[in-house]
ZARO-259497 format. One record per residue (C-alpha): x, z, y. Coordinates in steps of 0.25 Angstrom, whole numbers, plus 5000, padded with zeros to 4 digits. Each point is the difference from the previous one (the first is absolute). Layout:
BEGIN
XZY ...
END
This chain:
BEGIN
541249894505 499950035015 499049945009 500349995015 498949935008 499749884992 501449984994 500350044986 501450044996 500349994985 501450004993 499649904990 499449915011 501350005008 500949984988 499349864997 499949975015 501349925001 500149875007 499749914987 498850094996 499350035013 498849924997 499850064986 500350145006 498949985010 499049954989 500450134992 499750085012 498649945003 499650004985 500450144997 499850085012 498849935008 498950074993 500750135003 500249965014 498549975001 499650134994 500850085010 499249935011 498850084995 499149894996 499849864994 499449895007 498649954995 499849854997 498849925003 499749854998 500549975014 501350074998 500249934986 499849865006 501150045011 500950044989 499849874992 500249925013 501350075004 500649994985 499749855001 500849995013 501250064993 499950145005 500650114991 499150094992 500750125005 499849975015 498549974997 499950134992 500650075012 499049945009 498850044991 500550134996 499949974985 501049984989 500949884998 499549994986 498549995005 500449895009 500749924988 498850034991 499049945010 500849885002 500349974986 498550014997 499849905011 501049904995 499450014985 498649985004 500149935013 498950095006 500250125010 499950134992 498750075002 500050155000 499250074989 499050115004 500550144997 499350104991 499249984988 498849904999 498750055004 499150034988 498649945000 498850094997 499449974987 498549974999 499850144994 500750075011 499249925011 498750034992 500350155000 500349995016 498649945002 499350094991 500650125006 499749955014 498549984996 499950144995 500850085010 499949915012 501350045006 501249935007 501349964993 500850125003 498950094994 499749904988 501550014996 499850154998 498649984993 500649904990 501250094998 499150124996 498849934993 500649884994 501450054997 500649885006 500949985012 499749885010 500750015013 499050005012 500649885007 499649924987 498650065000 499849975014 500349854997 499050004989 499050065009 500349905011 499949894991 498650044995 499550035014 500050154998 501050045011 500749945012 501350025008 499950115010 501350005008 499750135007 499950084987 501449954997 500650085011 500650134997 499050115005 500450145005 499150124999 500150154998 499050054989 499250135003 499250054988 499550124994 500650054987 498850034992 498649934998 498850065007 501050065011 499549915010 498949895000 499949895011 498649955005 499749895010 498949895003 500349855000 499249895005 499949884991 499149895006 498650075001 500450114990 500650135003 500950064989 500550144998 501050054990 500750134996 501449984995 500950104994 501350015008 501050034988 499549904990 499349895009 498850014991 498649975006 499150124997 498849945005 499549895009 498749945006 499549885007 498950025010 499349935012 500450115010 501250105001 499350135002 500250154996 498949994989 500749894993 501450075001 499450134994 499449924989 501349944996 500750135002 499150074990 500349884990 501550025002 499950154997 499249984988 501049894995 501150105000 499350134996 500549994986 501550005006 499950105011 499650015015 500449925011 500850095009 500049925014 499449885006 500649915011 499249925009 500049945014 499350065012 498849914998 498650055002 499749974985 500950124997 500350095012 499250105006 499249965012 500650045014 498850105002 500350064987 501450035003 499650065014 499150094993 501050044989 499049944989 500349914989 499549854998 499249964988 501249934993 500950125002 498950094994 500049924987 501550015000 500050155001 498950004989 501049934991 501250085004 500749885006 500950025013 499749895010 501249945007 499949895011 501049905004 500750005013 499249935012 500549865001 500850014987 499349924989 501349994992 499750144995 499049934991 500849884996 499950024985 498549975002 500249895010 500949934989 498850024990 499049945010 501049885002 500049984985 498450015000 500049895010 500849914992 499550034986 498650065000 499349864999 500649984987 499150114994 498550004998 499950155003 500850115008 500150084987 500749884994 501049985011 500350155000 500250004985 501049895001 500750075011 500050144993 500249964986 500749864999 500849975013 501450065000 500350075013 501349975007 500150145006 499950074986 500849984987 500149855002 501149974990 499050054989 498849935007 499350135003 498650005005 499350105010 499250064989 501250034991 500850055012 498850095003 500150084987 501550005000 500050065014 499050114997 500450145004 500350094988 498850095003 499149875000 500649964987 499650134994 498649985006 499949874993 500450074987 498950105002 499049895002 500549924989 500050104989 498950095006 500950135001 
END
Protein backbone atom coordinates (compact mmCIF):
# COMPACT_ATOMS: atom_id res chain seq x y z
CA UNK A 1 0.00 0.00 0.00
CA UNK A 2 1.23 3.53 -0.75
CA UNK A 3 -0.17 6.66 0.90
CA UNK A 4 0.13 10.06 -0.83
CA UNK A 5 -1.39 12.85 1.29
CA UNK A 6 -4.81 11.49 2.23
CA UNK A 7 -5.22 9.27 -0.87
CA UNK A 8 -4.80 5.50 -0.50
CA UNK A 9 -3.77 3.60 -3.63
CA UNK A 10 -4.28 -0.13 -3.44
CA UNK A 11 -4.34 -2.72 -6.21
CA UNK A 12 -7.38 -4.59 -4.89
CA UNK A 13 -9.33 -1.37 -4.39
CA UNK A 14 -8.86 -0.28 -8.02
CA UNK A 15 -9.70 -3.75 -9.33
CA UNK A 16 -13.16 -3.56 -7.77
CA UNK A 17 -13.66 0.14 -8.43
CA UNK A 18 -15.26 -0.11 -11.89
CA UNK A 19 -18.42 1.81 -12.73
CA UNK A 20 -20.92 -0.75 -11.36
CA UNK A 21 -19.11 -1.37 -8.09
CA UNK A 22 -17.93 2.15 -7.29
CA UNK A 23 -20.10 2.53 -4.17
CA UNK A 24 -19.07 -0.91 -2.88
CA UNK A 25 -15.45 -0.03 -3.50
CA UNK A 26 -15.81 3.23 -1.60
CA UNK A 27 -17.34 1.40 1.37
CA UNK A 28 -14.54 -1.17 1.24
CA UNK A 29 -12.00 1.64 1.37
CA UNK A 30 -13.63 3.38 4.30
CA UNK A 31 -14.20 0.21 6.35
CA UNK A 32 -10.83 -1.39 5.74
CA UNK A 33 -8.48 1.58 5.67
CA UNK A 34 -10.06 4.34 7.77
CA UNK A 35 -8.54 3.11 11.04
CA UNK A 36 -5.12 2.97 9.42
CA UNK A 37 -5.61 6.49 8.09
CA UNK A 38 -6.58 7.81 11.52
CA UNK A 39 -3.53 6.16 13.10
CA UNK A 40 -1.32 7.92 10.52
CA UNK A 41 -2.62 11.25 11.79
CA UNK A 42 -0.88 10.48 15.08
CA UNK A 43 -3.90 10.66 17.38
CA UNK A 44 -7.52 9.68 17.81
CA UNK A 45 -10.30 12.02 18.80
CA UNK A 46 -11.69 11.94 22.33
CA UNK A 47 -15.46 11.84 22.62
CA UNK A 48 -17.58 13.54 25.23
CA UNK A 49 -21.33 13.77 25.75
CA UNK A 50 -21.68 16.86 23.57
CA UNK A 51 -19.88 15.16 20.67
CA UNK A 52 -21.97 11.99 21.08
CA UNK A 53 -25.19 14.03 20.86
CA UNK A 54 -23.85 15.66 17.71
CA UNK A 55 -23.03 12.24 16.19
CA UNK A 56 -26.56 10.96 16.86
CA UNK A 57 -28.11 14.13 15.45
CA UNK A 58 -26.04 13.95 12.26
CA UNK A 59 -26.83 10.25 11.78
CA UNK A 60 -30.55 11.04 12.14
CA UNK A 61 -30.13 13.64 9.41
CA UNK A 62 -28.84 10.96 7.08
CA UNK A 63 -25.14 11.81 7.12
CA UNK A 64 -22.79 8.91 6.45
CA UNK A 65 -20.96 7.33 9.36
CA UNK A 66 -17.67 7.74 7.50
CA UNK A 67 -18.03 11.51 7.13
CA UNK A 68 -19.02 11.85 10.79
CA UNK A 69 -16.05 9.71 11.83
CA UNK A 70 -13.79 11.92 9.74
CA UNK A 71 -14.96 15.07 11.53
CA UNK A 72 -14.63 13.58 15.02
CA UNK A 73 -11.41 11.70 14.21
CA UNK A 74 -12.76 8.38 15.43
CA UNK A 75 -13.28 5.10 13.63
CA UNK A 76 -16.36 4.54 11.51
CA UNK A 77 -17.05 1.44 13.60
CA UNK A 78 -17.27 3.57 16.75
CA UNK A 79 -19.86 5.86 15.16
CA UNK A 80 -21.91 2.84 14.10
CA UNK A 81 -21.74 1.35 17.62
CA UNK A 82 -23.01 4.55 19.22
CA UNK A 83 -25.87 4.94 16.77
CA UNK A 84 -26.88 1.28 17.11
CA UNK A 85 -27.00 1.62 20.88
CA UNK A 86 -29.14 4.74 20.50
CA UNK A 87 -31.58 2.98 18.15
CA UNK A 88 -31.86 -0.04 20.48
CA UNK A 89 -32.44 1.91 23.69
CA UNK A 90 -33.88 5.19 22.47
CA UNK A 91 -31.42 7.04 24.74
CA UNK A 92 -28.21 8.92 24.01
CA UNK A 93 -25.27 6.66 25.00
CA UNK A 94 -23.46 7.75 28.16
CA UNK A 95 -19.71 7.39 28.44
CA UNK A 96 -18.51 5.18 31.27
CA UNK A 97 -15.77 6.41 33.61
CA UNK A 98 -12.36 5.02 32.78
CA UNK A 99 -10.27 3.01 35.22
CA UNK A 100 -11.19 0.66 38.00
CA UNK A 101 -13.80 1.53 40.57
CA UNK A 102 -12.70 3.32 43.71
CA UNK A 103 -12.35 0.89 46.61
CA UNK A 104 -14.10 1.87 49.80
CA UNK A 105 -12.14 1.76 53.04
CA UNK A 106 -13.21 -0.94 55.46
CA UNK A 107 -14.22 -0.11 59.01
CA UNK A 108 -11.00 -1.76 60.20
CA UNK A 109 -8.84 0.40 57.92
CA UNK A 110 -10.59 3.58 59.02
CA UNK A 111 -10.14 2.55 62.65
CA UNK A 112 -6.40 1.97 62.07
CA UNK A 113 -6.05 5.43 60.50
CA UNK A 114 -7.72 7.15 63.44
CA UNK A 115 -5.83 5.08 66.04
CA UNK A 116 -2.51 5.80 64.31
CA UNK A 117 -3.32 9.50 64.17
CA UNK A 118 -4.15 9.65 67.87
CA UNK A 119 -0.84 8.00 68.74
CA UNK A 120 1.50 9.71 66.25
CA UNK A 121 -0.34 12.99 65.57
CA UNK A 122 1.13 13.45 62.08
CA UNK A 123 -0.30 14.46 58.71
CA UNK A 124 -1.58 12.04 56.06
CA UNK A 125 1.72 11.82 54.19
CA UNK A 126 3.64 10.83 57.31
CA UNK A 127 0.79 8.64 58.55
CA UNK A 128 1.01 6.60 55.33
CA UNK A 129 4.62 5.72 56.22
CA UNK A 130 3.75 5.04 59.85
CA UNK A 131 0.97 2.60 58.90
CA UNK A 132 3.28 0.93 56.37
CA UNK A 133 5.92 0.39 59.02
CA UNK A 134 4.03 -0.37 62.21
CA UNK A 135 0.71 -1.78 60.98
CA UNK A 136 2.10 -3.65 57.93
CA UNK A 137 -0.66 -2.22 55.77
CA UNK A 138 -0.57 0.24 52.87
CA UNK A 139 -3.25 2.92 52.66
CA UNK A 140 -2.59 5.79 50.19
CA UNK A 141 -2.13 9.16 51.87
CA UNK A 142 -4.91 10.74 49.77
CA UNK A 143 -7.43 8.33 51.27
CA UNK A 144 -5.95 8.82 54.74
CA UNK A 145 -6.37 12.58 54.29
CA UNK A 146 -10.03 12.13 53.37
CA UNK A 147 -10.64 10.11 56.55
CA UNK A 148 -8.86 12.75 58.65
CA UNK A 149 -10.88 15.54 57.01
CA UNK A 150 -14.13 13.66 57.60
CA UNK A 151 -13.24 13.35 61.30
CA UNK A 152 -12.06 16.99 61.60
CA UNK A 153 -8.44 15.91 62.05
CA UNK A 154 -7.17 17.72 58.94
CA UNK A 155 -8.11 20.43 56.48
CA UNK A 156 -7.27 21.33 52.89
CA UNK A 157 -4.14 23.47 52.57
CA UNK A 158 -3.72 24.60 48.92
CA UNK A 159 -0.32 26.22 49.56
CA UNK A 160 1.12 22.87 50.68
CA UNK A 161 -0.05 21.23 47.45
CA UNK A 162 2.38 23.33 45.42
CA UNK A 163 5.73 21.81 44.58
CA UNK A 164 8.45 23.39 46.66
CA UNK A 165 12.07 23.74 45.70
CA UNK A 166 14.89 23.79 48.21
CA UNK A 167 18.52 22.87 48.53
CA UNK A 168 19.36 20.89 51.65
CA UNK A 169 22.55 21.60 53.56
CA UNK A 170 23.26 19.27 56.45
CA UNK A 171 26.14 17.62 58.27
CA UNK A 172 26.80 13.96 57.61
CA UNK A 173 27.18 12.87 61.24
CA UNK A 174 25.28 13.49 64.46
CA UNK A 175 26.86 15.90 66.96
CA UNK A 176 28.94 17.54 64.20
CA UNK A 177 26.85 20.70 64.48
CA UNK A 178 24.08 21.77 66.83
CA UNK A 179 21.75 24.73 66.26
CA UNK A 180 20.54 26.96 69.09
CA UNK A 181 18.10 29.85 69.15
CA UNK A 182 15.43 31.58 71.18
CA UNK A 183 11.78 31.89 70.19
CA UNK A 184 8.95 33.95 71.63
CA UNK A 185 5.67 32.09 72.23
CA UNK A 186 3.19 34.47 73.81
CA UNK A 187 4.68 35.39 77.19
CA UNK A 188 7.06 32.41 77.09
CA UNK A 189 10.64 32.46 75.80
CA UNK A 190 11.68 29.11 74.32
CA UNK A 191 15.23 27.92 73.69
CA UNK A 192 16.12 24.73 71.83
CA UNK A 193 19.29 22.86 70.84
CA UNK A 194 18.80 20.88 67.61
CA UNK A 195 21.24 18.40 66.05
CA UNK A 196 21.84 19.32 62.41
CA UNK A 197 22.28 15.84 60.91
CA UNK A 198 19.39 14.07 62.65
CA UNK A 199 17.06 17.01 63.49
CA UNK A 200 16.84 15.65 67.04
CA UNK A 201 16.13 18.11 69.83
CA UNK A 202 18.89 17.53 72.37
CA UNK A 203 17.44 19.88 74.97
CA UNK A 204 14.94 22.71 75.26
CA UNK A 205 13.48 24.98 77.89
CA UNK A 206 10.65 27.46 78.46
CA UNK A 207 11.39 30.60 80.50
CA UNK A 208 10.02 34.00 81.38
CA UNK A 209 13.03 35.72 79.80
CA UNK A 210 15.71 34.99 77.22
CA UNK A 211 19.10 35.48 78.83
CA UNK A 212 22.59 34.00 78.95
CA UNK A 213 21.99 32.18 82.24
CA UNK A 214 19.03 30.22 80.88
CA UNK A 215 20.91 29.51 77.65
CA UNK A 216 23.85 28.10 79.61
CA UNK A 217 21.53 26.00 81.78
CA UNK A 218 19.97 24.28 78.74
CA UNK A 219 23.39 23.97 77.10
CA UNK A 220 24.53 21.91 80.10
CA UNK A 221 21.40 19.81 79.78
CA UNK A 222 22.14 19.16 76.08
CA UNK A 223 25.74 18.18 76.81
CA UNK A 224 24.63 15.80 79.55
CA UNK A 225 21.94 14.33 77.26
CA UNK A 226 24.51 13.24 74.65
CA UNK A 227 27.54 12.43 76.82
CA UNK A 228 26.74 8.71 76.47
CA UNK A 229 27.21 9.08 72.68
CA UNK A 230 30.00 11.61 72.39
CA UNK A 231 30.82 15.33 72.45
CA UNK A 232 29.16 18.15 70.54
CA UNK A 233 31.75 19.45 68.06
CA UNK A 234 30.26 22.82 67.06
CA UNK A 235 27.36 25.10 67.94
CA UNK A 236 25.65 27.49 65.51
CA UNK A 237 23.84 30.53 66.89
CA UNK A 238 22.85 33.99 65.73
CA UNK A 239 24.65 37.15 66.84
CA UNK A 240 22.22 37.95 69.63
CA UNK A 241 23.44 39.14 73.00
CA UNK A 242 22.24 35.86 74.56
CA UNK A 243 25.03 34.01 72.75
CA UNK A 244 27.69 36.39 71.43
CA UNK A 245 30.33 38.32 73.32
CA UNK A 246 29.62 41.86 74.39
CA UNK A 247 31.26 44.44 72.12
CA UNK A 248 33.50 45.52 74.96
CA UNK A 249 34.74 41.95 75.35
CA UNK A 250 35.57 41.82 71.65
CA UNK A 251 37.48 45.09 71.82
CA UNK A 252 39.44 43.85 74.81
CA UNK A 253 40.09 40.49 73.18
CA UNK A 254 38.35 38.64 76.02
CA UNK A 255 35.61 36.03 75.91
CA UNK A 256 31.95 36.29 76.90
CA UNK A 257 30.28 34.11 79.52
CA UNK A 258 28.51 31.90 77.01
CA UNK A 259 31.69 31.38 74.99
CA UNK A 260 33.58 30.39 78.13
CA UNK A 261 31.14 27.58 78.77
CA UNK A 262 31.48 26.43 75.16
CA UNK A 263 35.26 26.32 75.58
CA UNK A 264 34.81 24.36 78.78
CA UNK A 265 32.82 21.73 76.87
CA UNK A 266 35.23 21.80 73.92
CA UNK A 267 32.57 23.16 71.54
CA UNK A 268 33.46 25.44 68.64
CA UNK A 269 31.16 28.47 68.37
CA UNK A 270 29.91 29.47 64.90
CA UNK A 271 27.68 32.50 64.38
CA UNK A 272 25.32 33.12 61.48
CA UNK A 273 25.97 35.83 58.92
CA UNK A 274 24.52 39.20 59.86
CA UNK A 275 20.98 39.68 58.48
CA UNK A 276 20.90 36.07 57.25
CA UNK A 277 18.62 34.13 59.64
CA UNK A 278 18.05 31.39 57.02
CA UNK A 279 21.32 29.82 58.19
CA UNK A 280 19.39 28.61 61.24
CA UNK A 281 16.41 27.54 59.13
CA UNK A 282 16.17 24.01 60.56
CA UNK A 283 15.48 25.38 64.00
CA UNK A 284 13.07 27.98 62.62
CA UNK A 285 11.14 25.11 61.07
CA UNK A 286 11.02 23.37 64.44
CA UNK A 287 9.73 26.54 66.12
CA UNK A 288 6.99 26.69 63.49
CA UNK A 289 5.98 23.15 64.50
CA UNK A 290 6.18 24.22 68.15
CA UNK A 291 3.70 27.04 67.47
CA UNK A 292 1.24 24.69 65.79
CA UNK A 293 1.41 21.63 68.04
CA UNK A 294 2.82 22.56 71.46
CA UNK A 295 -0.59 23.19 73.03
CA UNK A 296 -1.63 19.59 72.31
CA UNK A 297 0.79 18.39 75.02
CA UNK A 298 0.68 19.01 78.76
CA UNK A 299 4.45 19.42 79.09
CA UNK A 300 7.40 20.48 76.94
CA UNK A 301 9.01 17.09 77.56
CA UNK A 302 5.88 15.41 76.18
CA UNK A 303 6.05 17.53 73.03
CA UNK A 304 9.78 16.85 72.53
CA UNK A 305 9.27 13.13 73.15
CA UNK A 306 6.61 13.05 70.43
CA UNK A 307 8.83 15.00 68.04
CA UNK A 308 11.98 12.94 68.66
CA UNK A 309 10.52 9.45 69.05
CA UNK A 310 7.13 9.32 67.32
CA UNK A 311 6.94 11.75 64.42
CA UNK A 312 8.60 10.67 61.12
CA UNK A 313 10.71 13.51 59.72
CA UNK A 314 10.40 14.32 56.01
CA UNK A 315 14.10 15.24 55.76
CA UNK A 316 15.24 11.83 57.04
CA UNK A 317 14.47 8.30 55.79
CA UNK A 318 10.83 9.21 55.30
CA UNK A 319 9.96 6.08 53.31
CA UNK A 320 10.66 4.03 56.44
CA UNK A 321 9.06 6.56 58.82
CA UNK A 322 12.40 7.33 60.48
CA UNK A 323 12.28 9.56 63.56
CA UNK A 324 14.97 12.05 64.66
CA UNK A 325 16.05 9.75 67.52
CA UNK A 326 16.56 6.86 65.10
CA UNK A 327 18.47 9.07 62.68
CA UNK A 328 20.64 10.33 65.53
CA UNK A 329 22.01 6.87 66.30
CA UNK A 330 22.21 5.90 62.61
CA UNK A 331 24.31 8.94 61.77
CA UNK A 332 26.81 8.71 64.63
CA UNK A 333 30.49 8.91 63.72
CA UNK A 334 32.39 5.59 63.91
CA UNK A 335 34.37 6.89 66.89
CA UNK A 336 31.14 7.85 68.64
CA UNK A 337 29.72 4.38 68.01
CA UNK A 338 32.86 2.98 69.66
CA UNK A 339 32.32 5.44 72.52
CA UNK A 340 28.79 4.06 72.96
CA UNK A 341 30.09 0.49 73.02
CA UNK A 342 32.64 1.40 75.68
CA UNK A 343 29.94 2.99 77.83
CA UNK A 344 27.49 0.17 77.19
CA UNK A 345 29.79 -2.74 77.99
CA UNK A 346 32.06 -0.92 80.48
CA UNK A 347 35.21 -1.69 78.48
